[in-house]
N, C-alpha and C positions, 0 to 999 in steps of 0.2 A: 804675547800669546798665548795660550795653555791651550797645545796640541793636542791634549789629553783630554781635555773636556769635549763632553758629548754631551752638551742637557737635552736633547732633542733626538729622539727617535730615527734612525736608516735607515733603510734594506737595499740588499742588492740583490740581486736577478740571478737567475741560471745563465753561463754562458755557454753557448752554438759555436763549434766552428767544422770543416771540413778535411783542411788541410794538416791540420796543427796543434796541439795545447799542451800548453806547460802551467803547472799549477801546483801554486808554493807560500813562503810565507814572505817572503819582502819581494817588492814587484821589480825592482833590477835586477837580481835573480830570474825571475820569471822570463825577463827579458833576453835575459839573455840565452835561458836553453832557445829560445823559441828562435832568437837572432843565428845558434844551432841548425835549426831546423829547417831557415830560408838560406843557408848558404848548401843545405843540401848532404845533411845530416840528417839521420834514423833517431827515434824517440830514445835508443841507448846516449846515441851522442845526447840528444839535447838532456840526458838525465845527468849523465856526465857532468857535463857543462854547467847546469846547475848548480850541480851537487858541488862545487870546484867554486863558483862564485859566491855561494852560502857560506863557504868558511872564510870569506873578507865581510860578506855581506850581512851576517847576522853568526857572529863569530862570540855573543852570550849564550850561543845554544851549541854550536858544533866548530869544529875545528881542522886543522892539517892533519891535529895526533888522535881522532877520533876511529870509532871505529862506522860501520855498516850494514845494513843487508838489504836485497833488492829480491824482489818478486818482476822475473823479466818475462814479457807474452811475446814468442814469436811465431809465426809459420803453423796457427792450432796448437802448440805446447806451453806451457808454462815450467819455466825454469828459474830454483832459489839460487842465493849465491850469500852465502854468510861471510863477513868478512870483521867478526869480530876478533880479535887480538886474544892468545894468552898470559897468563902471570910471567914473569918476568923466571930463569932456570934458577936463579937466587936467591927470590924470594921463598918462606918458609913463615907458618903457622909461628913456629918457634919464634922466630927473627922477630916477625913482628910481636909476640907479647915478649920479646927479651925487651924493646923500645917501650913498654908497660902500659902498651892495649890491651883490653878485655875483648874488642870489635876492633873490624877496621875505619882506619880513621877514613873521614873525608874528603881531607884534604893534605897539599904535601907532596913525597916523595914515592911516598908508599902506596896508594894506589894504586898506580899507573904501571897499567898494562899494554903489551903492543898492539900500537892507531891500524888497523885493517884499512883505513880509508883510499890512502893512496893508491892502494893493490889492486883495490875492488873497482876501480874507475881504470886506475892499467889492466884487468882482468874483460871488464865490463867491454872495452875499445876492443879489444881482443879480437874477444870471442863474437862478439855482436856488430862491434862499431864501424858506421861508413868512413866516418872521418878518424884522421891523426888524430892520437891523443893532444897533443901538442896543436892541433886546430883547437879543440875543443875547449882546452885551459886557457885560450888568450882572450877569455871574453877577464872572465874572475884576477888572467896578472892584469889586465885594464883597468879595474876596481883598486886591486892592491895599490898601483907604483900612481895610477891617477888621484885616488880619493874619490870620495861619496859622502852625500850625504843621511845622517842617523837618520830615521824613521821613527815615529814616535813609540811603536811599541821594542822597540831594536833599544831606542836611549833610554826607557825607562829602567832596563835591565840590566844596562850596560851603569847607572848609577848605583840601582841597585847591588851589582857586584862589588864594583869600586868598594863602598864602605863595606863591606863581608870582609876583604880583603886587605885594607887598612888598619882593621883588628889582626894580622896574622904577625909573627913575629919569624923572624931567619931568613938571612941573604938568599936563601933559592926564590922567592916570590920578588927579587926588585926588578924581578925583570917582566914580570905580568906589567909593573908601574909601566915600566920603558917602555913597552907596547902599546898599552890600552889606555895608558892616560899619561903621555907625552908631557905632556902640562901639566903635571902636577894634579892633573881632575880630570875628571871624564867627561868626555867631550859629550855637548848638547846635544836635544833634538836640534835637526837641520843644520848641523857644525860641519864641516867637512873633515874627514881619517881617512889615514891613509897608512897603507907599511909595506914601505923597501922590501922587510926584508921578508916577510911575505909574497912576493912578486918573485922572491928573486930563488925563493922553496918552493915555490909552483912552476919558474923554468923552469930548473934540474929534471923536479917531476917530468916533467912536459918532453925531457933533452932525452931523457931514458929510462921514458914507460917504469917508470917509481923506482924505480933500482938503485937510484944515489939512495933515496930513504931508505932504503933496507941494506947498501949494500955499501954506499959511497960515501962522499964527505961529508953530506947530511948523518949517517949512521954515527959516524965518527965524532961528531960535537955533540949528539945525543950519549954517547958513553961516557964524553971530557967531563958534559955536563953533570953526567951523574958519579961518576968516578969523586968531584970534587966536593960535592955535596952529599953525600952517604945512598947515593941511590941504589936502586936492584935492578933498571935496565941497560942491555949491555946492549952488543953491537951483534952479537954474536942472537942476542935474540931476535933483531928486527933481521936480519940474515937467514936465515931455518923460515920465517912465516910462509907462510902458503895462506889464501884464502880457500876456501872450500863451497864446491859445487853440491846441494843437496837436495833432495827430492818432497817439494812442498808438503804441507799434511793440509785434511780437508777436512768440513764436514757439510754436509747436504743439510739443510736451514730452510724447509718449507719451501722446498723444490730448484735454492740454490744453492750453488754451493761455496762453501765459502775458503778461501784458503789464505792459509799462514808459512811463516816459517819454520820447522823443527825444532828444537830445544841443542842448544842452550837458553834461546829466548822465551821470553811469557806468551809470544802468540798463543798457543792450545789455550791459555787460559780464557782467551773471549768465546775460543768452538768450543769447549766443555762448559761454559757458561751460556752459552745460542742452547744445546745439547741438552740442558738440564729446563731452561726456561722452555722451551718444545713439547716439554713434558708437560708441561701447565694448561692452564686454563687458554681458549683464544682468546690474546690479547686486545682490548678496551682503551679505547682515543682519550690520553687526558684522563686515565681513570687507574685510581689510586691504589686499587687489589692489584693494576699489571702493574705499577711503577712497583709497589713492595714484593712482589713476583718476581722482577727481573732484580729488585739487591738482594734479594737473599742468595736466586742463583749466580749473581756476582761474584760474592760473598763465597760461598761453599768453592767454586771453581776458583779462587786465589787463593783461596785456605792450603784445597790442594796443590795449586802450582808451588808457593810459595815454600813447602813442605818436600818436596818431591823434582822441583826440576835446576838442572846442570846439566854436566855433558849428556849425552845420551845415557854411555856406556858406564857411566854409574848411580845412572838414576834407580830407585826401591823397585817401581813399578815401571812397564811397560806405557809408552804413547798411547800404543793400540788401545790399551784396558783402559787408558783415561777418555779418549775420545771414543770407546762404545755407548750404542745407547742402551744398555743395562746400565751399564755403569751409571750414565744420566741419572736413569729410573729408579735406581735407588739415590741417590744422592736428591732427588726431585720428593722423594715419600716424609725429606726432613723439613720442610717446606710445609709453615702452617700459617694459620691468622695474625700469629707475633712476629716480631721479629728476633730472631738465633743469636746467640754470643758465641758464633767459631773462635777457636784458637786466635788473641787479636794480634797482631805483629805491625809494629811503625811501618808505617808507611813512605816514604825516602819521597821529596819531589825534582824533578829530574829537566834537563834543557836539553833540546833537541829540534833536527828540523826535517821536514818529511817534502817529495815531492811528485807528482806523478807529472808523465805522458803522454801525448800518442802522435802518432804520426796518419798520413794518409794511404799508409802501406798494410795497416793493423795493426803495427807494433806497438807496446806499450809497456812501462816501465812504472813501478810502487818504489822506491827509492828512501829508506831511512838512513840518517845520518847524526853523531853523537859524540860528543863529549863529556856526555850521564850529567852533573847538577852544573847547569851555566856555562861557565869560562873552563871546567875543568877542573885539575885539577889544584890548580893557580901557576903551575911551573909554565912557565916559555923556556926556551932555547933560545939562549942569544942570540938578534942579529938574525933570525930564521919565520918568526910568527907562526911557530909550530907551538903552538897553546895544548898542552900534555894531557888528555882523558884520565879521569880517576873512578873506571869502570870498574880498578879492583876493590872499591869499598863496599860491593857487593856480595864477596865472598864471608861465609861464617868460617871464626876462628873454631869451631866446636868441632873436635872429630868426629862425631857422632851423627853430622848434621851431613845431608850428601850433595851440595857444596861449599866443604870445607876445605880452605886453600890449600891449596897444592906446587909448585912447580908446573910450568908447563903447560898448566888446566884455564879452561875458557871458563867464567863464571856466568851461573844466571843473567840473564841480560835483558832489556826492560824494551830494547826497540824495536818496533816490530812493522814492516808494510804490509799493507793487505790485499787481497785481490777475491773478484766475484766472478765467477760465470754460469753462465743458464745453459742444461745440454750444450755442454761442448764447447761451444760460445764464448768470446770475453763479453763479459761485460764491462770492464775495469777495476783501473787500482783506487785504492781507496787509502785513505791512513788519518789517523790524530796522534800525535809525538803528545810527550808529558810525561815520562814515567814510569810511576803506577797508574795513572791514567790511561794507558795507554791500550790495555784490555777490555777496557772500563768505553771507552771511547770505540770502541769498533763493536762491541758489542750496540751500543745506542746509535748508531751510522745503521747499522745493517739492520738495526729491528726497523728503525727511521723508514729506509729503503722499500724492505719486502714489507712486515706488518702495517705501513703507515701509505703507501707510494709518493714517499712527498719527494720531490723535487729532491738536486742535489745538493742545491746552496738551504734548502729548506730543512734536508735534513742536518746538516752543520748546524743552520740556527738555534734548534730549538734546543732552550735549556735541558742545562746537563744537570745529573747526579754524578759525585762520587765516592765511592763505603769507602771508609780511610782506617777501619780498624771496629772491630767488636761490632756497638749497634749504632757506632756513631759517622755520621753520612752529609757530606757537605752541599749543597744544591746552590745551586746562581741566585741571583737576585730578581733574577726575570722567572722564575719558577712559579707557578701558579702556589698565589697561600693556602685554597682549599688543597692544594696536593699537601703543601708543608704540613695542614693541619690533621690530615688524616693521615699521613705515613706514620708523626706520634700518636697519634689515639695506639696502631698496630706497635709500638713498642719499638719505635727509631729515632735515636735522639740524634733533631735534625743541624743545621749549624745555617744558617742561609748568608753568604759570602757578597759582600761588596762586590770586592773584585775575582772575573770570572777568568784569570789567568793564568787558574790552575787545572781548571778543566782541560787543558787543553786544546789543541789547533790542527787543523782537519784542513783533508783535499779530497776529492772525489772528480773522477775522470770516467762517465759513462761512455761506452757507444752502443749503435744500435747497428746491428747487425746485418742488417738490408740493405741500410742506406749510405752507411758510416759516419753519420753526421754524430761529431764528441759532443758532450753537452758536461759541463764544469761546473762546480759549487769551488767556493775558498771562504778561507778561515774569516768570520766577522770580530774573531775575538784580538786578533795579530793584523798587520801590517801587511798581507797578502794580498797577491790577485791568481788571474789565471788570465792568463796571456794566449790567445789563439790568432790561428791563420787560414 
């Protein structure tokens, strides 16, 4: 039986509930969050439980060794959490170049940065949670110990990663195969996989509020592995790490405030694109001129984002300037009838998980977590289930670039949670994971919701486009052919992709401010569900 074969169109409807809701890309993870809500936890506890469960249930996109960001709505206020980790103190551009690289490598020991995800769980639990971290991690621990059957999209990307990692040379990669291909092959769709080491690591994190990961035995294991194989990350890097509470940034788009995490993340690219697009003609439904203007606005925003975004203190232009309406107007004036060709750059693909939670008290969380490119660096610490991210791959080795690699620096970051408010009230969390697709997905989902009044499920289901550089644009197979041809006449180089996997995976929860009723949509391009109560 082919679990990836869908010969007939299927559809989902918006899910409604009152007491609580969790939306994410893996059904068991969504139910883990809902279980915590039913045990008396709030939306923050549910987000932590779901995020931890996803490290077990969707390791193709995230892990204990990854980063996280969150937007948290509590008591009428939006809080931002940046849990991205810096480069190791021993890692310098000169050392990378001495290894023979002109650009940062994507896999192996070199692009590993300090993981922030465990610290994010502990900090969210401490600041806003109702239950203990030990309680919220119980579902994840159970799935790691007892195992679970692989879902279809998970199995697809697991197999793809296995085939890619088979080509890698070096003993440092052997533990990835021991953990994720224990029988000499990737587990198949529907087959049970478990990780006792992963369970023990989660227990240590739960028992110590994550300090064991940063200061204890787990940190020591990371350092010993790095020293043995010539890596740069050390226990001192882990011990000195602290998450950062940040003031979210926003722009007003047609009466709604759209919120993102400030740099070093790329969320402001979505805000810049919305500002530019708002300067242009009123959008029209399924209209080639509107799609053309959206694509051009995104091109300009991305070109500037890629050129300027890094740690805020090292950006050559202020966030306020890039989000100003007059800056948007200047850039909008560059958009004409034909596609333009901004400075091109390569857009790597990514692997990330996104989740949204809400409870009956009005608390809501937009949370995103990632190992960056699929499983990440390909490095797993033996016996722990800790798969380390490769976030450092985005650093530049050009000393004139704002994102130039320095010790202890956080790189340009792709993962971005989103949140929508109107007139000071929460509308709700939203997000679209997927590397450099993320701000493009945010832009399209916000436009679908505000400009066309699409319900949460329809806003996610609408066929997507993705600008990939120059005049090149990818569109999904379901994207209307008449629009493809019209955009080609405007100078866009359109490629229709048969697989929708590169167009991101999103989740939405909207809350009715008058009734408290929650309305959720989940991504039809993956295995996810909306778990509701």
